[in-house]
N, C-alpha and C positions, 0 to 999 in steps of 0.2 A: 414723506421720505426726506424732504428738504428741511434742513435746520432753519427754524424761524429767523435766525440772524441774517439770512440771505433774502428773506421775503419782505414784501410790502415796503420796498425802498422808497425814498422820498420822490414825489412828483410835484413840482411847483412851477408856477409862472415866474419867470425871471425878467421883470420889467426893465432892469438896468441894461439888458442886452438889446432891447427892442428899438430904441432910437436909431442905432447904427444899422439894424437889419431890416427895418421897415415892416415887421410882422410881429404877431404875438408869439412868444417863444416860451414853451414849457420844457423843463429839464426832467428826465427820468434818471435819477442818480444811482448808478449801479456800482459805485466805488465805496460806499459807506458800509463796508463789511470786512471781515478778517483777512480776505485775500485781495481786496480792492479791485475786483472785477466781477462781471456777471457770470463767469465760467463755473463757479461753484454750484449754481442752480442745476447744471447738468451733471457735474461730478458727484453731487450728493445722491442723485438718482442712481447713477452707475454703482457707486460704492455701496449703497444700501442693498441693491439687488445682488451684488457679488457677495456681501457678507451673509445675506439671508440664504444664499445657495451653498455656503460653505467654502467659497473660493478664498484663497489666501493672498493672491498676488495679482498685480495688474501693471501694465506698461503703456506709456503713451509717448508720442512725440509732441513737443511744445516749443513755441517761441517764448514761453515763459508763464503766461497767465493760466493756461490749462494745467500745466504741470504743478503750479503752486496750488491751484484749486483741488486737483486730484490728490496731492500730498496731504492737504488739510482734511479732505473727506476720508481718505484712506487711513490716516493716522487715528482718527476717532473711531474707526471700526476694525482696527487690528489688521489692516491689509499691508502687505509689503508693496510699496510703490516704487517703480523705476521710471524715471523721466529721461528721455533722450532729447538733447537740444543742440543747436549750433553753438560752437564756442564763441561765435560772434554775437550771440544774443545779449540782451541788456543785462549787465552784471548784477544790477539790483534784483532782477527777477530770478536769476540763477542763485543768488545768495539766499533768497527767501525759500526756494525749493529745498536747498540743503538744510536750512534752519527748521524745516517742517519734517525732517527725518526721512526724506525720500532719497533713494540712490540716484545720483545724477551722472549720466554718461554724455560726454560732449563729442560731437563729430566735427571734422574739418570741412564743413560745407554748409549749405543752407537748410531750410526747414524740410525741403523735399528729401534730402539725404537723411535727415533725422527720422522722417517717416519710414524710410526703407530700413533703417537700422532698428527701429522699434518693432517693426513687423518681423524682422529676423530674430530678435530676442524672444518675441512671443512664440514663434514657431519652435525655437530651440528649447525654451524652458517649459513650453506647454501651458502658458498662462494667457489671460485675457489681454488682448490688444484693444485699447480704447482709441478709436479714431474719431477725432472731433468732426462734427457735422455729418459724417457718414453714419455713425451710431445714433440711432433715433433718440436715445436717452439725452444726448447733448442738445438736441433740438427741442425735446419735451421740456427740459429744464429751462431753456431760453423762452419757451412759449409761456411760462408762468409770468414773464414780464408783460406779455401781451394781455393775459387775463387781468392783470392789475391795471393796465392802460384802459381797456374797454369798460372797466367797472368805475370809471371816474366821470365827474362832471366838473366844469362844462366839457362838452365834447370838443374834439380837435379835427382839423381838416387833413393833416398830413403827418406821417411819422417818418423821420429820417433815421436810417439804420446803417451802421458801419458794416461793410461787406468784406469778408475774408473768405474763410472756408464755407460759410453759409448757415451755420447753426442758428445764429442770432436772427438773421434775416428771414430764414424759412420758419423758424419757430414762432417769432413774433408775427410775421406776416400771415401765417396760417390762421392764428387766432383772430387777428384784426379783420381778415377777409371773411371769416366765418361769422363774427359777431358785430362788426361795424364795416360792412362792405363798401360804404361810401367814402371811407378814409383812404387816402392815397398812400401807398407804401412805396417809398423811394429808397433805394440802396445807394450807398456812397462808397467809392473806392478811390485810392490814390492813382493818379495818372502813371506813377512809376510801378504799379502792381495791378495791371488792368485785366488779368486773365478772366476772372469770373464775370466782370462787366461786359467784356467783349463776347464772352460765351452767351450771356443773356441776350445781347442784341442780335447775335448770329444764330441763336437757338441751337447751338451745338458746342461741344467742348472746344475751346481755344486755349492752347497752352503758350507760355512764353519761356524764353531761354533764361531769363534772369529777372530780378526785380531791383528797383532803385528808389526806395522810399524810406523816410524816417518812421513810417507807421508799420513797425515790425509785426504788430499783432494781426495784420491783414495781408501780409506779403507772401501770398501763395502763387505758385506758377502753374499748378496742374489741378484744375477744378475736378471735383468728383462728379461723374455723370448723373448719379441718382440725386445728388443735391441740386444740380442744375435743373433737373426735371421738376423738383419741388419749387425752386425759385421761379421758374417760368409760370407756375400756377398762381403765385401769390404777389409777386412784385409788379408794380405798375411802371416802374422805370428804374434804371441803373445809370448813375452818372459818375464821371471821373473828375477829380479835383487836383489842382496843382499843389506842390509842396509849400509854396509861399502862402497859400490859403489855409493850409493845415496849421502852420505856425501862427498865422494871424488869428485863427480860431482858438488856438491854445492861449494866446495872449489875451484875447477877449474874455475867455472863461476865467482867467486869473484876475484880470482887472475889474470885470463887471459882475462876476459870480463868486469870486474868491475860491475858485476851484483849480487845483493843480491836476492836470490830466495828461495822460499819454497821448501821442499823436492820433491813434485810432479813435479815441474818444472825441476828438475835435472835428471829425469828418463831417458831421451834420452841420456844424456852424460854418465850416468851409464851403459847403454846398450853398448855404444861404448867402454867403459873401459873394460867391461867383455868379449867382443868378438871382439878384434881388427882385427883379420884375416878376419872375415866375411865382414868388412866394408873397408878394406884396399884399398886405391886408389879411392874410390867412393866419390860422392858429396852427403852429407847428410844434410837434413834440420831437425832441432829439434825445436819443439814448446815450448818456455819457457812460461808456462801457468799461473804462479802466483807468487807473491812476498809478500804475507801477512804472515809474519813470526814473531814469538815472539823473541824479541832481546836476551833474556837470553838463550832460547833454541838454537837459532842460534849460539850463542857463544859456547855452549857445543858441538854442532855438528861439527862446522867448525873450532873452535879454534881461531877465530878472530872476535870480535864483531864490527859491524858497529857503527858509532857515533850515528846514528838514522836511522829509517826506514820509515819516513813519510816526 
């Protein structure tokens, strides 16, 4: 179901990162595709099933990457795609959604408000509501990353996974624990958006009133109970990292790996920076999950603007 352009993404050891981090680091690069994030693995499954069933329309809420991926997958299958996003979302992400012929509706609030509006549109129009992480297709799509990881040699000790809604962590985590149970699955979330991590530690849903992080792709406030249940089965740990570590991780990926990434994609490196003793001497895989970033914001965070990002 998934277009091959999104599959078998590069996985390689990045030795240039290792002296500063004190461990062996391999990168799973989920940005080298037409939508520059891992999200299309899931939207390809969703759009394929909808097209096969004769459905013509779908709506989702998105911080940007899911909407872009759904627009890409839907356009290729003749689906009418509506994306609801916060008007405060990254402008570059919103521009790409429009460019892919999706209808974009903006709300004067955060991602949770966008989720509520998308659900209302689905009810009113009688169309499919795609809910990231809750809908199993988004987790199954992400799980194909896990299949590619466990099929590689040499083996690795730990996989660091950005934690937002949970599709990436539960999808990859499920496969890793099924096929390589000795590998440690660690989820990483910003200190300014800690709801899912707090929920994992307390083994119950914990919500927050607000978020305060540059990592917009993982900035949720209300974890989905069913997703938390899955995460409790597959994650060995969930950790929180500071904003300064996220920007330092972005800078390291630029300087030592030549990669321009969005903040969510640097969470794994941030975790290595904050707790080097924990990972010393181990072989770590970090999933670089997205590179849709506003150039001006990137310049502020990293201190070195790329010539262009497209």
